[in-house]
C-alpha positions as CSV (number, residue, x, y, z in Angstrom):
1,X,-86.0,-147.0,-148.3
2,X,-89.3,-146.1,-149.1
3,X,-90.4,-145.9,-146.1
4,X,-87.3,-143.4,-145.4
5,X,-88.8,-141.2,-147.7
6,X,-92.1,-141.1,-147.1
7,X,-91.7,-140.3,-143.7
8,X,-89.2,-137.5,-144.9
9,X,-92.0,-136.5,-146.8
10,X,-94.3,-136.0,-144.0
11,X,-91.6,-134.1,-141.8
12,X,-91.1,-131.6,-144.9
13,X,-95.2,-131.1,-145.2
14,X,-95.4,-130.9,-141.1
15,X,-92.7,-128.1,-141.3
16,X,-94.2,-126.7,-144.4
17,X,-97.2,-126.4,-142.4
18,X,-96.2,-124.8,-139.5
19,X,-94.3,-122.4,-141.5
20,X,-97.1,-120.8,-142.9
21,X,-99.1,-120.7,-140.1
22,X,-96.0,-119.0,-138.4
23,X,-97.0,-115.7,-141.1
24,X,-100.5,-115.9,-139.5
25,X,-101.0,-113.1,-137.1
26,X,-104.5,-113.7,-135.8
27,X,-105.0,-117.3,-135.2
28,X,-108.1,-118.6,-133.9
29,X,-106.7,-119.9,-131.3
30,X,-103.0,-121.1,-130.6
31,X,-103.3,-124.4,-132.1
32,X,-105.9,-123.3,-134.6
33,X,-105.1,-121.2,-137.2
34,X,-108.2,-121.7,-139.2
35,X,-110.9,-124.1,-139.9
36,X,-112.1,-125.2,-143.4
37,X,-115.6,-125.9,-144.0
38,X,-118.6,-125.9,-146.9
39,X,-120.9,-123.3,-148.0
40,X,-123.3,-123.7,-150.9
41,X,-121.0,-127.0,-152.1
42,X,-118.0,-124.2,-151.9
43,X,-115.0,-124.7,-149.8
44,X,-114.6,-122.1,-147.1
45,X,-112.2,-121.0,-145.0
46,X,-112.5,-119.8,-141.3
47,X,-110.2,-117.5,-140.4
48,X,-110.2,-114.2,-138.6
49,X,-109.5,-110.6,-139.9
50,X,-105.8,-110.6,-140.3
51,X,-105.9,-106.7,-139.8
52,X,-105.3,-105.6,-136.0
53,X,-106.8,-102.5,-136.7
54,X,-110.0,-103.2,-137.7
55,X,-113.2,-102.0,-136.3
56,X,-116.8,-103.3,-137.1
57,X,-118.7,-100.6,-138.3
58,X,-121.9,-101.9,-139.3
59,X,-125.3,-102.4,-137.4
60,X,-123.2,-104.9,-134.7
61,X,-121.8,-102.2,-133.5
62,X,-125.0,-101.2,-131.9
63,X,-124.8,-101.0,-127.6
64,X,-128.7,-100.5,-127.6
65,X,-132.4,-101.6,-128.9
66,X,-135.6,-101.4,-127.6
67,X,-136.3,-103.9,-125.1
68,X,-139.2,-105.6,-126.1
69,X,-138.3,-107.3,-128.8
70,X,-134.3,-106.9,-128.2
71,X,-134.0,-107.6,-124.2
72,X,-131.2,-109.7,-123.4
73,X,-131.8,-113.4,-122.8
74,X,-130.7,-115.5,-120.2
75,X,-127.8,-117.6,-120.3
76,X,-129.3,-120.8,-120.5
77,X,-132.1,-120.6,-123.3
78,X,-133.8,-124.2,-121.8
79,X,-132.9,-126.9,-119.5
80,X,-130.9,-129.2,-121.1
81,X,-129.9,-127.9,-123.7
82,X,-126.4,-127.3,-123.7
83,X,-124.5,-124.0,-124.3
84,X,-121.4,-123.0,-126.7
85,X,-119.4,-120.6,-127.8
86,X,-117.0,-120.0,-130.7
87,X,-114.6,-122.9,-130.2
88,X,-116.8,-125.7,-129.7
89,X,-119.2,-123.9,-132.9
90,X,-116.1,-124.3,-134.8
91,X,-114.7,-127.8,-133.9
92,X,-118.8,-128.8,-134.0
93,X,-118.1,-128.0,-137.9
94,X,-115.0,-129.4,-138.7
95,X,-115.8,-132.6,-136.8
96,X,-119.8,-133.0,-137.0
97,X,-120.6,-131.9,-140.5
98,X,-118.1,-133.5,-142.7
99,X,-119.7,-136.8,-141.3
100,X,-123.6,-135.7,-141.6
101,X,-123.8,-135.9,-137.3
102,X,-124.8,-132.1,-137.2
103,X,-126.6,-129.0,-138.7
104,X,-125.6,-125.4,-137.9
105,X,-129.1,-123.6,-137.9
106,X,-129.3,-119.8,-138.3
107,X,-132.7,-119.3,-136.3
108,X,-133.1,-115.5,-137.9
109,X,-135.5,-114.4,-140.2
110,X,-134.7,-114.9,-144.2
111,X,-133.7,-111.7,-144.9
112,X,-131.1,-111.7,-141.8
113,X,-129.8,-114.6,-143.3
114,X,-129.8,-113.9,-146.5
115,X,-127.7,-110.7,-145.6
116,X,-125.0,-112.2,-144.2
117,X,-124.5,-115.5,-142.2
118,X,-122.1,-118.2,-140.7
119,X,-120.4,-120.1,-143.4
120,X,-122.1,-123.5,-143.5
121,X,-124.9,-122.8,-141.8
122,X,-128.3,-123.2,-143.0
123,X,-131.4,-120.9,-142.9
124,X,-134.8,-122.4,-141.1
125,X,-136.6,-119.1,-139.6
126,X,-138.0,-119.8,-136.2
127,X,-141.6,-119.0,-136.8
128,X,-141.4,-122.0,-139.0
129,X,-140.9,-124.6,-136.7
130,X,-142.6,-122.4,-133.9
131,X,-145.9,-122.2,-135.6
132,X,-145.3,-125.7,-137.3
133,X,-148.2,-128.3,-137.3
134,X,-147.3,-131.7,-136.2
135,X,-147.1,-133.1,-139.5
136,X,-144.9,-130.1,-141.1
137,X,-142.5,-130.6,-138.0
138,X,-142.4,-134.3,-138.5
139,X,-141.0,-133.3,-142.4
140,X,-138.9,-130.7,-141.2
141,X,-137.4,-133.8,-139.0
142,X,-137.0,-136.0,-141.3
143,X,-134.7,-134.3,-143.3
144,X,-132.8,-133.8,-140.1
145,X,-132.2,-137.7,-139.8
146,X,-135.4,-138.5,-137.4
147,X,-137.0,-141.3,-139.0
148,X,-140.5,-142.3,-138.4
149,X,-141.1,-146.2,-137.3
150,X,-144.0,-148.4,-138.7
151,X,-146.3,-147.6,-135.7
152,X,-145.9,-143.9,-136.4
153,X,-143.8,-142.4,-133.4
154,X,-141.0,-140.6,-134.4
155,X,-137.4,-142.3,-133.6
156,X,-134.8,-139.4,-132.9
157,X,-132.1,-141.7,-132.6
158,X,-130.0,-141.0,-135.9
159,X,-131.0,-137.3,-136.1
160,X,-128.7,-134.8,-136.2
161,X,-127.2,-132.8,-133.3
162,X,-128.2,-129.3,-134.2
163,X,-126.5,-126.0,-133.3
164,X,-128.4,-122.9,-133.5
165,X,-127.9,-119.3,-133.4
166,X,-129.2,-115.7,-133.9
167,X,-128.1,-112.1,-133.5
168,X,-126.4,-112.8,-130.3
169,X,-127.3,-111.8,-126.5
170,X,-130.1,-109.2,-127.5
171,X,-131.9,-111.6,-129.6
172,X,-134.7,-114.3,-129.1
173,X,-135.2,-115.8,-132.2
174,X,-133.0,-118.8,-131.2
175,X,-134.9,-119.3,-128.2
176,X,-138.6,-119.2,-130.2
177,X,-136.8,-122.0,-132.5
178,X,-135.6,-123.9,-129.4
179,X,-138.7,-123.8,-127.8
180,X,-140.4,-124.9,-130.7
181,X,-138.4,-127.8,-131.5
182,X,-138.1,-129.4,-128.0
183,X,-142.1,-128.2,-128.1
184,X,-142.0,-131.1,-131.1
185,X,-140.2,-133.6,-129.2
186,X,-137.0,-132.9,-130.7
187,X,-134.3,-134.3,-128.0
188,X,-132.7,-131.7,-125.7
189,X,-129.5,-133.3,-126.1
190,X,-129.4,-132.9,-129.8
191,X,-130.1,-128.9,-129.6
192,X,-126.7,-126.7,-128.6
193,X,-127.4,-122.9,-128.5
194,X,-124.1,-120.6,-129.5
195,X,-126.0,-117.5,-127.3
196,X,-123.3,-115.0,-128.3
197,X,-124.7,-115.4,-132.2
198,X,-123.8,-113.5,-134.6
199,X,-122.7,-110.4,-133.5
200,X,-119.8,-112.1,-130.7
201,X,-118.5,-113.9,-134.2
202,X,-118.4,-110.8,-136.0
203,X,-116.7,-109.7,-132.8
204,X,-113.7,-111.6,-132.8
205,X,-113.0,-111.2,-136.5
206,X,-114.3,-114.7,-137.8
207,X,-115.5,-115.3,-142.0
208,X,-118.9,-114.8,-142.8
209,X,-120.9,-115.6,-145.7
210,X,-123.2,-113.2,-147.9
211,X,-126.1,-115.6,-149.8
212,X,-127.8,-112.2,-151.4
213,X,-126.0,-109.2,-152.3
214,X,-128.0,-105.6,-151.4
215,X,-127.8,-103.6,-154.2
216,X,-127.6,-99.6,-152.9
């Protein structure tokens, strides 16, 4: 009797969840209405803006910026580094982050990160690693899960997979970050490049977070 009750409760919860999802006008995918993550210790629901008439009105509506430095970046930022887009990043966020096996890095300068960013991302501005000494790189890599062996060599077997982004296809900050990581020996197969970046994220109406309100 208890087993029947549990099965009945499960079916009821399943139907309740489906009913709830039916009210979501703009899902992420047909079977992914939203994704839950944690940002600065707070649970965040990542979903798309439900207003189908919504339009971007901020700086990310711009089509043209001076090149250099804002030149269109190549699809492959470095050989051996895998490219990802929104679905892969969301799956990474859902599966890797809670297990402590991954980190999402906003490689932009701190001012960009504080203004607005992707939920759960941490900020490691690209110059920090690009200009790092071996000693500083070691400190950063240890935070990311690397271990230093007794002989002083670096062991990346437990290092986290890093998903890196910047402003978008016209921004080279992620490229500099990734090249800096590779220069100091971080494994290429533990680096993922979200090329569409923050502009791509915003164009799809996905949830963002503000770490420092800019008062006018």
